[in-house]
C-alpha positions in Angstrom: 5.4 -8.5 -7.0 4.8 -5.1 -5.5 6.9 -4.1 -2.5 5.2 -4.5 0.8 7.3 -1.9 2.7 10.2 0.1 1.3 12.0 0.8 4.6 12.5 -1.5 7.6 9.9 -1.5 10.4 12.2 0.0 12.9 13.0 2.9 10.7 10.9 6.0 10.2 9.6 7.2 6.8 7.9 3.8 6.2 5.7 3.4 3.1 3.3 0.4 2.9 1.1 -1.0 0.2 -2.2 -2.6 1.2 -4.5 -4.5 -1.2 -8.2 -4.6 -0.5 -10.4 -7.3 -2.2 -13.9 -6.7 -3.4 -15.1 -8.5 -0.3 -13.5 -5.9 1.9 -10.7 -8.3 3.0 -7.5 -6.4 3.7 -4.3 -8.0 2.4 -1.1 -6.9 4.0 1.2 -9.9 4.0 3.1 -11.2 1.0 1.8 -14.7 1.6 -1.8 -13.5 1.3 -1.0 -11.3 -1.6 0.4 -14.2 -3.6 -3.0 -16.0 -3.3 -4.7 -13.1 -5.0 -2.0 -11.6 -7.2 -3.9 -12.4 -10.4 -6.8 -10.1 -9.3 -4.4 -7.1 -9.3 -2.8 -7.8 -12.7 -4.1 -4.4 -13.8 -1.7 -2.6 -11.5 1.3 -1.0 -13.1 4.1 -2.1 -10.8 6.5 0.5 -12.1 3.9 3.2 -11.2 3.5 1.8 -7.7 7.2 1.8 -7.1 7.4 5.4 -8.3 4.6 6.4 -5.9 6.3 4.5 -3.1 9.6 6.4 -3.7 7.7 9.7 -3.9 5.8 9.0 -0.7 8.9 8.1 1.1 10.4 11.6 0.4 7.2 13.2 1.7 6.9 11.1 4.9 8.2 12.6 8.1 10.0 10.7 10.8 7.6 8.7 13.1 4.9 8.9 10.4 4.0 6.5 7.6 2.5 6.6 4.2 0.1 4.0 2.7 -0.7 3.2 -0.8 -4.1 1.3 -0.9 -4.9 -0.7 -4.0 -8.6 -1.6 -4.3 -9.7 -4.6 -6.4 -13.2 -3.1 -6.7 -13.1 -0.3 -9.3 -9.4 -0.8 -9.8 -8.7 2.3 -7.7 -5.4 3.3 -6.1 -5.3 5.8 -3.2 -2.4 7.3 -1.5 -2.3 8.4 2.2 0.8 10.4 2.7 2.5 11.3 6.1 -0.2 9.9 8.3 -0.2 8.7 11.9 0.9 5.1 12.5 -2.5 4.3 13.9 -4.2 5.0 10.5 -6.2 2.2 9.0 -7.7 2.7 5.5 -11.4 2.2 4.7 -12.2 -1.1 3.0 -14.1 0.8 0.3 -13.0 3.8 -1.7 
């Protein structure tokens, strides 16, 4: 399973993964991800962990980075060093 967040919520430099289903539903919790895990079998987990570690190095204090994994089109997008209020689009 892909890591949801690499650092604890109270720490800075947080990196999150978000999965978005073809319907546009946003999956952010581990429990929800487990229901749809098979739809993301194409994702190379090692690659995602590498991207998380890289994003963590590039994320300033009080900011966050997000790796968004879209089921539709099998697309992965990275948003590095963004404001905490950022919400990704449900389409790529």
